[in-house]
N, CA and C atoms as a LAMMPS dump frame, in Angstrom:
ITEM: TIMESTEP
0
ITEM: NUMBER OF ATOMS
534
ITEM: BOX BOUNDS ff ff ff
-5.0000000000000000e+02 5.0000000000000000e+02
-5.0000000000000000e+02 5.0000000000000000e+02
-5.0000000000000000e+02 5.0000000000000000e+02
ITEM: ATOMS id mol type element x y z
1 1 1 N 0.783 -1.197 0.085
2 1 2 C -0.009 -0.013 0.055
3 1 3 C 0.962 1.379 0.032
4 2 1 N 0.578 2.242 -0.835
5 2 2 C 1.257 3.445 -0.811
6 2 3 C 0.791 4.351 0.262
7 3 1 N 1.39 5.41 0.602
8 3 2 C 1.057 6.306 1.69
9 3 3 C -0.459 6.901 1.349
10 4 1 N -0.547 7.117 -0.01
11 4 2 C -1.963 7.888 -0.248
12 4 3 C -2.994 6.782 -0.03
13 5 1 N -2.901 5.362 -0.425
14 5 2 C -3.804 4.431 -0.238
15 5 3 C -4.118 4.47 1.259
16 6 1 N -3.324 4.358 2.18
17 6 2 C -3.339 4.408 3.611
18 6 3 C -4.102 5.707 4.148
19 7 1 N -3.838 6.848 3.585
20 7 2 C -4.468 7.992 3.835
21 7 3 C -6.01 8.049 3.417
22 8 1 N -6.274 7.427 2.368
23 8 2 C -7.626 7.4 1.776
24 8 3 C -8.455 6.315 2.687
25 9 1 N -7.674 5.384 3.052
26 9 2 C -8.439 4.354 3.948
27 9 3 C -8.716 4.874 5.275
28 10 1 N -7.768 5.719 5.743
29 10 2 C -7.893 6.205 7.128
30 10 3 C -9.017 7.255 7.185
31 11 1 N -9.251 8.045 6.152
32 11 2 C -10.222 9.002 6.095
33 11 3 C -11.529 8.53 6.247
34 12 1 N -11.99 7.295 5.856
35 12 2 C -13.242 6.708 5.966
36 12 3 C -13.494 6.351 7.492
37 13 1 N -12.384 6.421 8.215
38 13 2 C -12.741 6.134 9.617
39 13 3 C -12.761 7.436 10.521
40 14 1 N -12.635 8.503 9.913
41 14 2 C -12.607 9.963 10.602
42 14 3 C -13.838 10.153 11.455
43 15 1 N -15.026 9.907 10.974
44 15 2 C -16.203 10.164 11.807
45 15 3 C -16.39 9.019 12.794
46 16 1 N -16.336 7.817 12.43
47 16 2 C -16.374 6.711 13.648
48 16 3 C -15.407 7.055 14.77
49 17 1 N -14.214 7.425 14.434
50 17 2 C -13.199 7.633 15.429
51 17 3 C -13.557 8.758 16.399
52 18 1 N -14.103 9.897 15.726
53 18 2 C -14.539 10.992 16.586
54 18 3 C -15.68 10.767 17.404
55 19 1 N -16.61 9.875 16.912
56 19 2 C -17.9 9.43 17.737
57 19 3 C -17.442 8.556 18.839
58 20 1 N -16.637 7.461 18.527
59 20 2 C -16.183 6.589 19.566
60 20 3 C -15.302 7.373 20.696
61 21 1 N -14.531 8.249 20.209
62 21 2 C -13.664 8.895 21.015
63 21 3 C -14.338 9.679 21.935
64 22 1 N -15.486 10.438 21.37
65 22 2 C -16.33 11.159 22.344
66 22 3 C -17.063 10.34 23.411
67 23 1 N -17.613 9.173 22.988
68 23 2 C -18.462 8.355 23.865
69 23 3 C -17.339 7.841 25.016
70 24 1 N -16.097 7.45 24.647
71 24 2 C -14.939 7.095 25.62
72 24 3 C -14.64 8.224 26.559
73 25 1 N -14.662 9.379 26.057
74 25 2 C -14.304 10.511 26.829
75 25 3 C -15.45 10.737 27.919
76 26 1 N -16.563 10.78 27.397
77 26 2 C -17.697 11.02 28.423
78 26 3 C -17.684 9.945 29.422
79 27 1 N -17.553 8.778 29.052
80 27 2 C -17.614 7.607 30.048
81 27 3 C -16.442 7.727 30.948
82 28 1 N -15.341 8.047 30.4
83 28 2 C -14.137 8.16 31.254
84 28 3 C -14.196 9.461 32.203
85 29 1 N -14.934 10.64 31.817
86 29 2 C -15.187 11.564 32.683
87 29 3 C -16.133 11.182 33.949
88 30 1 N -17.05 10.341 33.465
89 30 2 C -17.888 9.82 34.641
90 30 3 C -17.111 8.949 35.59
91 31 1 N -16.193 8.234 35.209
92 31 2 C -15.332 7.417 35.89
93 31 3 C -14.519 8.13 36.983
94 32 1 N -13.935 9.26 36.366
95 32 2 C -13.077 10.2 37.196
96 32 3 C -13.877 11.077 38.371
97 33 1 N -15.008 11.523 37.863
98 33 2 C -15.892 12.164 38.686
99 33 3 C -16.504 11.424 39.875
100 34 1 N -17.027 10.134 39.648
101 34 2 C -17.561 9.141 40.486
102 34 3 C -16.78 7.889 40.519
103 35 1 N -15.616 7.766 41.131
104 35 2 C -14.756 6.54 40.961
105 35 3 C -15.379 5.326 41.812
106 36 1 N -15.77 5.645 43.059
107 36 2 C -16.302 4.462 43.699
108 36 3 C -17.569 3.827 43.085
109 37 1 N -18.404 4.824 42.55
110 37 2 C -19.568 4.226 41.933
111 37 3 C -19.277 3.601 40.632
112 38 1 N -18.332 4.059 39.897
113 38 2 C -17.808 3.592 38.729
114 38 3 C -17.148 2.093 38.915
115 39 1 N -16.374 2.113 40.001
116 39 2 C -15.806 0.872 40.461
117 39 3 C -16.877 -0.393 40.654
118 40 1 N -17.904 0.104 41.473
119 40 2 C -18.969 -0.813 41.731
120 40 3 C -19.739 -1.305 40.388
121 41 1 N -19.997 -0.192 39.626
122 41 2 C -20.709 -0.524 38.378
123 41 3 C -19.927 -1.537 37.397
124 42 1 N -18.57 -1.27 37.43
125 42 2 C -17.703 -2.072 36.712
126 42 3 C -17.893 -3.616 37.206
127 43 1 N -17.758 -3.762 38.64
128 43 2 C -17.761 -4.982 39.157
129 43 3 C -19.116 -5.81 38.89
130 44 1 N -20.188 -4.981 39.185
131 44 2 C -21.46 -5.646 39.054
132 44 3 C -21.812 -6.032 37.639
133 45 1 N -21.344 -5.12 36.709
134 45 2 C -21.516 -5.416 35.262
135 45 3 C -20.775 -6.73 34.842
136 46 1 N -19.607 -6.871 35.314
137 46 2 C -18.808 -8.045 35.134
138 46 3 C -19.584 -9.267 35.694
139 47 1 N -20.143 -9.045 36.862
140 47 2 C -20.82 -10.422 37.45
141 47 3 C -21.963 -10.767 36.683
142 48 1 N -22.739 -9.652 36.268
143 48 2 C -23.762 -10.06 35.345
144 48 3 C -23.483 -10.794 33.899
145 49 1 N -22.433 -10.078 33.479
146 49 2 C -21.897 -10.682 32.192
147 49 3 C -21.59 -12.16 32.318
148 50 1 N -20.89 -12.414 33.417
149 50 2 C -20.259 -13.894 33.714
150 50 3 C -21.659 -14.675 33.976
151 51 1 N -22.617 -14.206 34.75
152 51 2 C -23.963 -14.874 34.971
153 51 3 C -24.57 -15.311 33.51
154 52 1 N -24.596 -14.314 32.745
155 52 2 C -25.208 -14.499 31.315
156 52 3 C -24.409 -15.604 30.618
157 53 1 N -23.037 -15.398 30.71
158 53 2 C -22.248 -16.422 29.922
159 53 3 C -22.35 -17.88 30.501
160 54 1 N -22.313 -17.942 31.849
161 54 2 C -22.754 -19.055 32.486
162 54 3 C -24.012 -19.912 32.258
163 55 1 N -25.136 -18.996 32.042
164 55 2 C -26.338 -19.484 31.625
165 55 3 C -26.237 -20.06 30.191
166 56 1 N -25.633 -19.413 29.258
167 56 2 C -25.661 -19.765 27.926
168 56 3 C -24.825 -21.032 27.851
169 57 1 N -23.641 -21.129 28.53
170 57 2 C -22.832 -22.325 28.472
171 57 3 C -23.605 -23.553 29.104
172 58 1 N -24.523 -23.188 30.152
173 58 2 C -25.198 -24.26 30.883
174 58 3 C -26.283 -24.679 29.703
175 59 1 N -27.021 -23.86 29.126
176 59 2 C -27.876 -24.263 28.082
177 59 3 C -27.333 -25.119 27.057
178 60 1 N -26.132 -24.739 26.486
179 60 2 C -25.336 -25.39 25.395
180 60 3 C -25.014 -26.793 25.976
181 61 1 N -24.468 -26.926 27.278
182 61 2 C -24.076 -28.146 27.883
183 61 3 C -25.42 -29.084 27.984
184 62 1 N -26.558 -28.469 28.376
185 62 2 C -27.675 -29.434 28.695
186 62 3 C -28.216 -29.821 27.178
187 63 1 N -28.172 -29.036 26.262
188 63 2 C -28.642 -29.508 24.922
189 63 3 C -27.83 -30.351 24.169
190 64 1 N -26.4 -30.093 24.193
191 64 2 C -25.565 -30.878 23.442
192 64 3 C -24.591 -31.997 23.962
193 65 1 N -24.489 -31.801 25.361
194 65 2 C -23.438 -32.564 26.028
195 65 3 C -23.906 -33.083 27.32
196 66 1 N -25.081 -33.624 27.406
197 66 2 C -25.716 -33.973 28.726
198 66 3 C -24.834 -35.05 29.377
199 67 1 N -24.288 -35.822 28.719
200 67 2 C -23.572 -37.025 29.445
201 67 3 C -22.084 -36.799 29.535
202 68 1 N -21.511 -35.579 29.064
203 68 2 C -20.17 -35.271 29.252
204 68 3 C -19.94 -34.431 30.393
205 69 1 N -19.161 -34.955 31.404
206 69 2 C -18.928 -34.197 32.598
207 69 3 C -18.182 -33.042 32.368
208 70 1 N -16.98 -33.078 31.531
209 70 2 C -16.112 -31.902 31.163
210 70 3 C -16.879 -30.827 30.648
211 71 1 N -18.088 -30.912 29.984
212 71 2 C -18.734 -29.806 29.45
213 71 3 C -19.582 -29.059 30.418
214 72 1 N -19.565 -29.583 31.617
215 72 2 C -20.381 -28.959 32.786
216 72 3 C -19.427 -28.088 33.603
217 73 1 N -18.081 -28.352 33.43
218 73 2 C -17.197 -27.508 34.26
219 73 3 C -17.192 -26.075 34.01
220 74 1 N -17.193 -25.645 32.749
221 74 2 C -17.125 -24.21 32.372
222 74 3 C -18.366 -23.567 32.995
223 75 1 N -19.641 -23.942 32.588
224 75 2 C -20.703 -23.315 33.07
225 75 3 C -20.779 -23.184 34.632
226 76 1 N -20.471 -24.204 35.343
227 76 2 C -20.444 -24.243 36.744
228 76 3 C -19.535 -23.175 37.437
229 77 1 N -18.396 -23.076 36.742
230 77 2 C -17.367 -22.242 37.311
231 77 3 C -17.835 -20.711 36.891
232 78 1 N -18.377 -20.572 35.834
233 78 2 C -18.92 -19.15 35.523
234 78 3 C -20.059 -18.811 36.488
235 79 1 N -20.991 -19.674 36.687
236 79 2 C -22.056 -19.411 37.669
237 79 3 C -21.57 -18.989 39.023
238 80 1 N -20.607 -19.974 39.49
239 80 2 C -20.162 -19.674 40.795
240 80 3 C -19.414 -18.482 40.964
241 81 1 N -18.521 -18.185 39.95
242 81 2 C -17.743 -16.822 39.952
243 81 3 C -18.7 -15.788 39.899
244 82 1 N -19.892 -15.858 39.012
245 82 2 C -20.68 -14.734 38.898
246 82 3 C -21.429 -14.514 40.199
247 83 1 N -21.894 -15.583 40.844
248 83 2 C -22.491 -15.433 42.207
249 83 3 C -21.699 -14.796 43.285
250 84 1 N -20.387 -15.198 43.26
251 84 2 C -19.484 -14.47 44.25
252 84 3 C -19.29 -13.151 43.767
253 85 1 N -19.075 -12.742 42.531
254 85 2 C -18.891 -11.443 42.143
255 85 3 C -20.045 -10.534 42.43
256 86 1 N -21.276 -11.066 42.346
257 86 2 C -22.539 -10.305 42.495
258 86 3 C -22.861 -10.194 43.92
259 87 1 N -22.528 -11.112 44.764
260 87 2 C -22.75 -11.031 46.181
261 87 3 C -21.669 -10.456 47.025
262 88 1 N -20.376 -10.424 46.496
263 88 2 C -19.284 -9.801 47.112
264 88 3 C -18.656 -8.868 46.083
265 89 1 N -19.252 -7.792 45.703
266 89 2 C -18.701 -7.04 44.576
267 89 3 C -17.333 -6.193 44.968
268 90 1 N -17.185 -5.848 46.322
269 90 2 C -16.035 -5.171 46.9
270 90 3 C -14.847 -6.071 46.692
271 91 1 N -14.867 -7.306 46.982
272 91 2 C -13.787 -8.416 46.692
273 91 3 C -13.57 -8.55 45.369
274 92 1 N -14.658 -8.477 44.489
275 92 2 C -14.52 -8.563 43.112
276 92 3 C -13.84 -7.323 42.607
277 93 1 N -14.007 -6.225 43.111
278 93 2 C -13.315 -4.994 42.702
279 93 3 C -11.681 -4.986 42.894
280 94 1 N -11.186 -5.629 44.08
281 94 2 C -9.884 -5.927 44.21
282 94 3 C -9.307 -6.942 43.195
283 95 1 N -10.004 -7.856 42.953
284 95 2 C -9.556 -8.842 41.986
285 95 3 C -9.689 -8.251 40.494
286 96 1 N -10.66 -7.496 40.289
287 96 2 C -10.73 -6.805 39.027
288 96 3 C -9.783 -5.755 38.763
289 97 1 N -9.303 -5.006 39.888
290 97 2 C -8.287 -4.081 39.844
291 97 3 C -7.009 -4.622 39.384
292 98 1 N -6.622 -5.692 39.801
293 98 2 C -5.427 -6.451 39.447
294 98 3 C -5.595 -6.738 37.895
295 99 1 N -6.657 -7.292 37.505
296 99 2 C -6.886 -7.711 35.992
297 99 3 C -6.759 -6.369 35.128
298 100 1 N -7.38 -5.429 35.683
299 100 2 C -7.447 -3.938 34.921
300 100 3 C -6.053 -3.558 34.798
301 101 1 N -5.117 -3.663 35.92
302 101 2 C -3.804 -3.258 35.775
303 101 3 C -3.053 -3.915 34.571
304 102 1 N -3.348 -5.225 34.4
305 102 2 C -2.729 -5.977 33.227
306 102 3 C -3.367 -5.559 31.873
307 103 1 N -4.747 -5.245 31.935
308 103 2 C -5.381 -4.693 30.789
309 103 3 C -4.776 -3.402 30.245
310 104 1 N -4.515 -2.451 31.334
311 104 2 C -3.88 -1.178 30.884
312 104 3 C -2.539 -1.37 30.503
313 105 1 N -1.749 -2.239 30.983
314 105 2 C -0.347 -2.506 30.427
315 105 3 C -0.49 -2.938 29.004
316 106 1 N -1.386 -3.801 28.786
317 106 2 C -1.684 -4.16 27.13
318 106 3 C -2.134 -3.04 26.364
319 107 1 N -3.046 -2.233 26.932
320 107 2 C -3.524 -1.036 26.134
321 107 3 C -2.378 -0.181 25.993
322 108 1 N -1.3 0.001 26.878
323 108 2 C -0.282 0.805 26.725
324 108 3 C 0.742 0.348 25.508
325 109 1 N 0.869 -0.951 25.541
326 109 2 C 1.73 -1.658 24.445
327 109 3 C 1.132 -1.452 23.149
328 110 1 N -0.315 -1.736 23.137
329 110 2 C -1.132 -1.401 21.908
330 110 3 C -0.99 -0.013 21.303
331 111 1 N -1.065 0.834 22.191
332 111 2 C -0.935 2.284 21.706
333 111 3 C 0.408 2.558 21.306
334 112 1 N 1.404 1.994 21.808
335 112 2 C 2.844 2.18 21.533
336 112 3 C 2.903 1.677 20.257
337 113 1 N 2.296 0.405 19.79
338 113 2 C 2.564 -0.1 18.603
339 113 3 C 1.735 0.562 17.348
340 114 1 N 0.538 1.168 17.652
341 114 2 C -0.171 1.95 16.685
342 114 3 C 0.594 3.346 16.466
343 115 1 N 1.235 3.778 17.626
344 115 2 C 1.817 5.104 17.345
345 115 3 C 3.067 4.951 16.509
346 116 1 N 3.774 3.896 16.687
347 116 2 C 4.915 3.595 15.717
348 116 3 C 4.644 3.341 14.451
349 117 1 N 3.396 2.605 14.293
350 117 2 C 3.111 2.24 12.851
351 117 3 C 2.438 3.505 12.16
352 118 1 N 1.991 4.393 12.787
353 118 2 C 1.604 5.618 12.263
354 118 3 C 2.533 6.811 12.296
355 119 1 N 3.845 6.499 12.823
356 119 2 C 4.818 7.402 12.885
357 119 3 C 5.086 8.129 11.559
358 120 1 N 5.103 9.431 11.578
359 120 2 C 5.204 10.311 10.426
360 120 3 C 3.859 10.804 9.867
361 121 1 N 2.916 10.183 10.333
362 121 2 C 1.546 10.768 9.993
363 121 3 C 0.915 11.678 11.054
364 122 1 N 0.17 12.583 10.77
365 122 2 C -0.537 13.433 11.747
366 122 3 C -1.282 12.531 12.734
367 123 1 N -1.103 12.869 13.983
368 123 2 C -1.819 12.281 15.078
369 123 3 C -1.079 11.114 15.868
370 124 1 N 0.026 10.698 15.28
371 124 2 C 0.804 9.599 15.996
372 124 3 C 1.241 9.904 17.328
373 125 1 N 1.511 11.213 17.648
374 125 2 C 2.129 11.551 18.883
375 125 3 C 0.902 11.376 19.969
376 126 1 N -0.312 11.568 19.569
377 126 2 C -1.346 11.387 20.522
378 126 3 C -1.542 9.836 21.004
379 127 1 N -1.213 8.984 20.101
380 127 2 C -1.319 7.653 20.543
381 127 3 C -0.137 7.297 21.36
382 128 1 N 0.971 7.885 21.042
383 128 2 C 2.167 7.577 21.909
384 128 3 C 1.858 8.189 23.302
385 129 1 N 1.345 9.455 23.32
386 129 2 C 1.06 9.94 24.682
387 129 3 C 0.002 8.996 25.546
388 130 1 N -0.97 8.448 24.848
389 130 2 C -2.008 7.507 25.283
390 130 3 C -1.197 6.291 25.893
391 131 1 N -0.251 5.906 25.179
392 131 2 C 0.552 4.665 25.773
393 131 3 C 1.383 5.013 26.894
394 132 1 N 1.88 6.192 27.038
395 132 2 C 2.736 6.555 28.074
396 132 3 C 1.777 6.787 29.506
397 133 1 N 0.57 7.414 29.202
398 133 2 C -0.263 7.593 30.352
399 133 3 C -0.736 6.182 30.815
400 134 1 N -1.192 5.338 29.89
401 134 2 C -1.602 3.914 30.264
402 134 3 C -0.621 3.246 30.875
403 135 1 N 0.683 3.165 30.582
404 135 2 C 1.647 2.582 31.308
405 135 3 C 1.88 3.071 32.724
406 136 1 N 1.904 4.481 32.877
407 136 2 C 1.955 4.966 34.18
408 136 3 C 0.797 4.565 35.117
409 137 1 N -0.428 4.493 34.625
410 137 2 C -1.685 4.115 35.32
411 137 3 C -1.451 2.702 35.67
412 138 1 N -0.936 1.873 35.099
413 138 2 C -0.936 0.379 35.394
414 138 3 C 0.059 0.226 36.478
415 139 1 N 1.309 0.906 36.413
416 139 2 C 2.25 1.032 37.41
417 139 3 C 1.653 1.417 38.739
418 140 1 N 0.955 2.567 38.75
419 140 2 C 0.372 3.158 39.881
420 140 3 C -0.683 2.15 40.494
421 141 1 N -1.428 1.395 39.787
422 141 2 C -2.535 0.591 40.207
423 141 3 C -1.721 -0.616 41.065
424 142 1 N -0.592 -1.053 40.616
425 142 2 C -0.007 -2.137 41.218
426 142 3 C 0.603 -1.745 42.531
427 143 1 N 1.134 -0.494 42.676
428 143 2 C 1.745 0.039 43.958
429 143 3 C 0.683 0.134 45.05
430 144 1 N -0.593 0.478 44.788
431 144 2 C -1.548 0.673 45.866
432 144 3 C -2.537 -0.438 46.054
433 145 1 N -2.335 -1.553 45.275
434 145 2 C -3.207 -2.801 45.322
435 145 3 C -3.041 -3.455 46.689
436 146 1 N -4.149 -4.072 47.423
437 146 2 C -5.511 -3.975 47.22
438 146 3 C -6.099 -2.824 47.892
439 147 1 N -5.476 -2.13 48.776
440 147 2 C -6.012 -1.169 49.683
441 147 3 C -6.813 0.038 48.928
442 148 1 N -6.284 0.37 47.951
443 148 2 C -6.884 1.414 47.17
444 148 3 C -7.865 1.179 46.003
445 149 1 N -8.209 -0.119 45.946
446 149 2 C -8.875 -0.755 44.78
447 149 3 C -10.25 -0.006 44.51
448 150 1 N -11.062 0.178 45.44
449 150 2 C -12.323 0.677 45.325
450 150 3 C -12.37 2.036 44.716
451 151 1 N -11.248 2.843 44.901
452 151 2 C -11.052 4.242 44.404
453 151 3 C -10.301 4.21 43.094
454 152 1 N -9.267 3.336 43.232
455 152 2 C -8.407 3.252 41.943
456 152 3 C -8.97 2.848 40.717
457 153 1 N -9.809 1.683 40.884
458 153 2 C -10.296 1.123 39.644
459 153 3 C -11.099 2.032 38.883
460 154 1 N -12.033 2.851 39.699
461 154 2 C -12.952 3.732 38.929
462 154 3 C -12.084 4.875 38.269
463 155 1 N -11.294 5.338 39.028
464 155 2 C -10.509 6.713 38.487
465 155 3 C -9.54 6.283 37.587
466 156 1 N -8.898 5.225 37.586
467 156 2 C -7.904 4.858 36.713
468 156 3 C -8.412 4.362 35.28
469 157 1 N -9.476 3.608 35.364
470 157 2 C -10.267 3.131 34.258
471 157 3 C -10.908 4.384 33.571
472 158 1 N -11.379 5.308 34.469
473 158 2 C -11.909 6.535 33.814
474 158 3 C -10.803 7.437 33.147
475 159 1 N -9.716 7.462 33.804
476 159 2 C -8.59 8.065 33.077
477 159 3 C -8.06 7.534 31.929
478 160 1 N -8.028 6.158 31.953
479 160 2 C -7.661 5.443 30.679
480 160 3 C -8.588 5.595 29.499
481 161 1 N -9.884 5.432 29.933
482 161 2 C -11.04 5.762 28.831
483 161 3 C -10.916 7.32 28.429
484 162 1 N -10.703 8.247 29.113
485 162 2 C -10.748 9.648 28.945
486 162 3 C -9.546 9.751 27.852
487 163 1 N -8.39 9.284 28.168
488 163 2 C -7.203 9.428 27.309
489 163 3 C -7.542 8.639 25.889
490 164 1 N -7.981 7.491 26.127
491 164 2 C -8.5 6.768 24.736
492 164 3 C -9.365 7.669 23.86
493 165 1 N -10.335 8.162 24.617
494 165 2 C -11.226 9.129 23.896
495 165 3 C -10.522 10.33 23.176
496 166 1 N -9.703 10.962 24.012
497 166 2 C -8.911 12.112 23.574
498 166 3 C -8.037 11.716 22.357
499 167 1 N -7.394 10.484 22.51
500 167 2 C -6.582 10.031 21.44
501 167 3 C -7.31 9.688 20.08
502 168 1 N -8.425 9.105 20.207
503 168 2 C -9.149 8.807 19.025
504 168 3 C -9.825 10.14 18.427
505 169 1 N -10.228 10.96 19.258
506 169 2 C -10.806 12.17 18.727
507 169 3 C -9.76 12.998 17.867
508 170 1 N -8.453 13.172 18.552
509 170 2 C -7.503 13.855 17.825
510 170 3 C -6.974 13.111 16.778
511 171 1 N -6.822 11.884 16.658
512 171 2 C -6.485 11.065 15.577
513 171 3 C -7.591 11.284 14.352
514 172 1 N -8.788 11.302 14.77
515 172 2 C -9.762 11.474 13.767
516 172 3 C -9.851 12.994 13.226
517 173 1 N -9.478 13.869 14.047
518 173 2 C -9.401 15.278 13.513
519 173 3 C -8.014 15.488 12.725
520 174 1 N -6.969 14.691 13.066
521 174 2 C -5.855 14.678 12.251
522 174 3 C -5.903 14.18 10.806
523 175 1 N -6.928 13.264 10.715
524 175 2 C -7.016 12.545 9.493
525 175 3 C -7.503 13.655 8.27
526 176 1 N -8.108 14.689 8.66
527 176 2 C -8.597 15.741 7.88
528 176 3 C -7.251 16.449 7.405
529 177 1 N -6.336 16.582 8.226
530 177 2 C -5.154 17.386 7.8
531 177 3 C -4.166 16.569 7.129
532 178 1 N -4.34 15.238 7.002
533 178 2 C -3.329 14.287 6.169
534 178 3 C -3.412 14.731 4.883
C-alpha cells in the first residue's frame, strides 16, 4: 500500500473515530468524577456478564453434552464466579483492579504499537501519549493494590478511557489534515 492509499483508507474512519472517541471521553469523565460508583458498576456489570455467559454455556451443555462431565465444568465455574462477584462486589473490585492493571499495560503496548505504525503521519504523537499515560496508570495501580482498589479502579479506568477518547478524537481530527 502506498501512503496515499493508507490516507484514503484512514479518512473513511474519521467520523467513527470522533464518535467513539467522544463516547469514551464522556464515559471516562464519569469514572473520574464518580470513581467509587464507577468501580462498583464495573464489578456488578462483570458479575452479570459472567452470569449470562454461564447460563448460555449451561444451556449449551444441557442441549448438546448432557452425558459429558467436562462440558459442565465451564458453566458451573462461570455461575459460581458470577454469584461470588454479585454477592461480594467489593472483593470482586480488588480482583478486577489487578486484572485491569494488566489490561492497562496491554493497552499501553497496543498504543505504542499503533503510534509507531503511524509515525510520520499526523496524530501519531497522541497515540504515543496515550501509551505513556496507560503505562503509568498500570504501574500506579500495582503500587496501591489492594487497599486502594475501590477508588483506584474507577478513577484509573476513567482516566484510561478519557485518554483513549482524546487520542481517538485527535486522530480523527488529524485525518482531515493528512
